[in-house]
N, C-alpha and C positions, 0 to 999 in steps of 0.2 A: 457512501454509505453510512448509518448511524453502523457507531462495532459496536458500542455496548448491547443495542437492540439488536441485535441481530444473529439470526441460528447460527448454534456451535462449529456447523459444519463449517459456516461461512469464515468464523471466529477464525479455526482449522485453517483455513488458507491463505487468510489476511497476512495472518503472522508467519505463516510458511514464505511467501511472496514476500515478506518485509525483511524474514531474516535471509533470503536469498539473493535480495537486493542489495542489501550490507555487505555479503561474506563476497557478491562480484565487482563489488564498486570499492570496496577499502574502504566504507564510512562507518561509524563507529554507533552501535544504538544501546541508546539511555532513557529508561523513565523513567522521569521526573516524581520527585520525592514527594507524595501526596496523590497520589495521579492510582488508584487504586484498579485493576478489573475483578469483575464480578464471575467469573468459569464457573462452571459442574467440578464437580469433586475429579480430579484427576488431569484437568485441562494446564495447572501450574508444572506441574512433571511431564507434559506432556512438552509445553513452552522450553519448560528445562532444555528435553532432551533436545529437541532443534537446536537452542542456544549453544552447545555445546559438541555439534555434532565435528567431528575429524573436518568434516568436509572445509573449512572454513578455516580461515587465518587472522592472526594479531593482527590489524591495521600498525599503518609505522607508527612508532613515535617522533618525535621531534628531532630534526638536525642537533636546537640549539643543545639537545641532552646528551646528542649523542657525540657532540666536541667537548662537553664538558669533563673535566674529571675524575675517577673516582677521588671520594672522599677517603683518605686516611687513617680516617680513624674508625669507620666504617671495616676498610680495611684489617686494621687491627684487632676490632673487634670480634672480628671472621674468624684470626689467629688465636685469637688465646680462647677463642670459643670453645667450652666443653675440655680447654684443660685447667686443672685446680693447681693454687697456691701462689699462677705467677703474678709479679709485685710488678704497677705500672710505674713506669716514668715517662710515659709517652704523651694522652689527653693532659691537656695546658686546664690543672683545676688546681684549688687546697684546700688539704686535708682539711679544713675549721669547721663548723655553722655559721649561717648566719645568727649576728650580734641576740639576744634573748627581745631584747627593746623589737629588733627588725620583727621578730614572732608572732610577739607580741600586739603588736599593731594589725599584724597579719589576719589574727581570731579574732581580734576585735571584728576587725573589717566585714568576716563573713560572715556577721551574724546580722550586717548591715544591708540595706535593700541595696544602696546603690554596690556590691560586691556582683552585684548576680544581673548586674543591667551594662550596657555602654558610656561608657565620661566621655567626653570629649575626645575625641582624635589624637589629640597634640598631647592628651594628657590631662592629668585633675591638674589643676587651677592650682591644687595648692602645692604642689609634689614641681611646678612649672616654674616657681616662684621660688622654691625656696631653693629648686637648683639653679636659677640665675642670682643667687645672691651669696651659692657657692663658686660658679665660676668667676664672682667679680673678688670674694675674699680667695680665693687658694690658688685660682690659673690666670687672674689679671685681666678676666675677660669682662667687657664693659659691654661691649654691642652685638650681644649675637645676642637670638631669642632659643627659644627651646623646644622637642620637639619629641615626649616617650617616646620610646619602640620597645619591641617586643625583642631587648639584646640589641648590641652593635654587630650582630649581623646583618640584623634586618636592616638597621639604619644602614646600609651600607649598600645593600640590592636595593633601596628607598633610590637611594642620592646617583645610583646605574643610574636606574630608571628613567631619576631626573634632570639630571647634568649634561648625562651624552648619548649619542645613536647609533644604532649598529655602523660602522663603518666612521665609527670615531676614533684615532689613534688613544692610547690608554697609555702611563706607563708604571711600571712599578719596581721593585727593586728586588736583587737575589739579596740573598734569600729571602723568599717572599710569602707573608701568611697564606695559605693552599685556598682556607673560602673567599679570600678578597677576590684571586684569579677565578674560581668557583662561579662566585657573581658575577665579571665578567663574564666569562666564558657562556652562565645557563640566559643571561641578559641581552647575546648575540653581538660581543664583542670579541671573542675567541681571535678570532683572527686578526685583531687590532692591539693585542696585546704588544707594546716594545717594555723589553726586560731588561735594566739598563742591571750595570756592573756592580757589586760591591768595595769598597775601600776593601788591601788589604784588615782591617779591624773589625771587619763586616758591617760597614755605617755606605748610607747609599752616597754614590760617585757622582756629585755637586757636578764637578766642571763635565763628567759627562753629558747630564742635565742640562749642563748651559749648552753646549755643544747641538744636542738634540732639539732643547727648543726651538734656535734657529733650524733647522730641516726641517724640510718637507717629505710625508704629514705631519700636518700643524697636530701636534700631543693640545688633544680636547682639554682631558682631566692626568694627575700625577698623583698617588696616592700612594703615603709615608706610616708605618707603622710606627708610635715612638711612645714608649720604649721599643725598640722590635721582637714580637710574634715573629721571624723563632728566633733569630737569632742572638736574645736578649742583650741587646747595645742599647745604651739613651747618646739619643741625639743630643749634642750641645747646643746650649739654645742659638749660639750663633752660626750655626748650621743652618739649623732650622730655618730662623731667618731670613739666612739667602735662599734656600729653598722658595721661601712665601715670595720675597720679591724677581725668582727668576720669572715662578710663575706669573707674578702680579704683571712683572711684564711683557711677558707672551701672552698674556690672555688666554691662561688657562687654569683652569681650577688646582686649587691645592685638597688635598682632602687626607683629612692627618688619623688616625686609629690610636684614640690616646687609653685603648681597656686597659690597660697596666701601668698608669698612673701615678701609682699611689706606691706602687714597688720598685724603689731607685735608694738610691745604697749611695749618699754623699757624705757619710762621716769615716773620718780620717781609719777608722780600724777595719771602715767597711770597701776601703779602698779610695775616698774621696771621689770617686764617682760624679759626675756633671748631674745638675741638679731638673727637674724633667720641669719642662717649660711649652707653655702654647702661642701659638698668635691668632692675629683676628687679623678679619679685612675684607673687602667685597667677595673676591675669589676664595675666600677659603672659609672650610667645613673642615668643623672636629668633629669627633664618635668619643661618646664614654661610654663604662658600660658598668654595673652596681655585680658583674658577675663571681669577678678571681674578687676584689678588694672583700665586696664583703660577705663572699660566699656563698652567692646568691645564684649558683650555674644557672640549675634550674628553673628559677624562680623569672628567665627572661627579663632583665628590665634593663634596660640601655636609655640614650639618649643624643638627637643631634643640635649640634649648638651651629647654630646656619646667620648668616651677615641678616639683621631685621632693618629691611630696604624698606618704605613704605611704599607703594605702589599709585598710581589715584583711582585701577580699577583693584578692589578687592577680587577675584576672579583671577587675576596673573599676577605674577612673581613668583621668586624661591616658594613663598610658603604655599600659595593656594597648589602649585606643583607636587611638591612636598605631602599637602595633603590629599590629590591623589590618588598617590603612594598607600599612604598611610590606608587611609578608608576603603581601600580595595585589599589588602593584603591583609593586615592584622583585625582592623578596624580603632584595636585600641588594644596597649599593650593589659594586660589582666588586674583588672582592679584592686585586690586587694592586693598584690603584688608589688603595687604603684604602691600601696599605706605601707608594708614594709618597708622598702627601698624609703619610704618618707622617713619611719620611724628609725631607720637604720642613717639616713643621714642625719639625722638632728645629733647623731653621737659624738660629732664633729670628728676631727683628725686622731685623738689622740687612741681611740680603739683601734684604727686601721695601721696606725705607725708600729701599733702594739706587738700586733700580728704578723706583720715585714720583719719587726727584726728579730722574733723568733726562728726566722726564717737562716736564719744565719748557722746555725748549727748544720742544717740539712746541708746547705748551701756549699760550709767546708768540705763533709761526710763526700761530697756526689765528687769536688773537686777532685778533693784529693783523690780518689780510684781512679778514674781517668787519668789524670800527671804518675800517677804508679806504675798501671797499666798501658798508657799508650804517648805519658812523655806533655811536658807541660804547654810547648808549643803546639799541638793541637786541642787544646783546650782553649776557646775564644769564647766572647762575651761574661756576661756577669754584673756589667755593669747598669743593668736594669731590666724588668719584667721577671720573668721566674725561668730563665732558663738558662743552658748551654750550649754552643753549635760546636759540634766536636769534627774535628778534619780525621781519618780514617787514613792510614797508613795507606804508599800507592799497594801494598802485595793484598788487598781487605777490604779495596774501593769500590761494591759492587755494596750501595749499602743494604739496597733490602735484602739478600741474602744475610748480610751480618744478624741484619733486625729478624729475622725467621731463625737463625743457628739462638740468639740470643733469646728469644721466648723458648724455642721448643728445648733445651742443650740444660737455658742455666734458669728459665723461669720469671725472667724481668724485661719488659714492653719498652722499649723508645719507638721513634721517630724514621724513617728515614725518610733523609736530607732531599733527595731527589721528588719526594713530593711535596719540598716548601723550592726547587729550580737549584737542589746543590748539589748535586749528587755525587757519590765518596763525602758523603757526610751524616752525624744522626742528629736528631736534636734531642737531649736530655732535660726535661722536669722533674727540679727539686724540692716543688712543694703540694705534691699531690700524696705524699704520706708521713702521718705522722715521724716523728726522732725514730723509736726506738725501730720500725719494719725501713721505713729508710737506711739505716744502717744494716741494715739487711738486702735490701738494694743496692746497694752503693757493692759489698761483698762480694754480691751475683756479679754486675755489671765489673768488678773487677776481674774476677774471676774468669769469668767468660770472655771478658781478651788478652787475657792472657795465656789464653786456650788457644785460641779462635787465632791468634798470633803469634805463636808458634806452629800453628798446624800449618800455615796460610804457606803456602813455593814460593 
């Protein structure tokens, strides 16, 4: 019958039947946006009363999300919410703002029509060309096409949807970036994750990888973060090339997350650590981000550099598959933020290197506090990225409990290693506070560890 033209009592009866059917069959009910029901006054209140009836239960959530790990950053936000004066060494951010050129470019973009509509799914052509020039100039990459994404996390999610199916085995290495694992779980690969061991220096154990690539079920993808989040370890160029060769011979994808590419400490006074490097190949996909380097965390701009292999059919191949994911998830990264990213990119390396160099004092202060309170042999990482990974003493290796005590008793926040596949460790970020506040956070961290260590059985 015509619902809109029916008498009020028939509308009421129909709605009762509809809600009843949904409740008894666990089917979700939604009214499409723009569909307006013109009922008599009071009917909407009646509908609300029916829909909120205590006799109806909420339908089940997806199994994929049920098996996905809880986000540790959200856990930390809950832990610190409502508590004043907490200094955070937890979330991986930088304390500086984007360069003025980036903010000016973003502001100018907001006044243009293009800011308020969609751009090509894979990004503004002018930004993509600038990124390809950057890849050639700074990363030695000449065979990659570029897709601009809403941050590197979205890039990883799109790659998982594009390159693997549920049931395909995926390898990652402990300690791992928690959002990588969560993306694998929520795309249906939660039961197929193979976590490889680290070396004593917290690098990926490539001997293990070589052996595992020869076993069943075959690995479809290997994911590496370089430099590593959370360990703060830079993978030497020879090791990265070995990982690429191993995956190539085995027919597995290698996905490298380069979000912290500029956070390298190669100068003698910084420890003379290996430089950041990249590899290319038909089986290699690289992911990059503007978030940490340029202080643009909230702008959500990243990019995928993927092998540019032409296909006879434009609707087939890697580019076409990635565009399907892109068009479904963000459509495109926000246009004003892309313009801001272009403004940042035009600055060159000088601005970035100065900011990274300015972290030396923060890094030294945090390391010293950790070594004085726990011992130098327990502080790992520091050759790349913005983190230390700290091994807790045996008598206080419940890392979640330690993190809770540091927040509640000493007002300083860090990340529990169990969120990264490394129980008994904590992750400490040294870039998220200006120097003066970092000094105070280091003091609290040292005091907290001394107290917890002395009180532990």
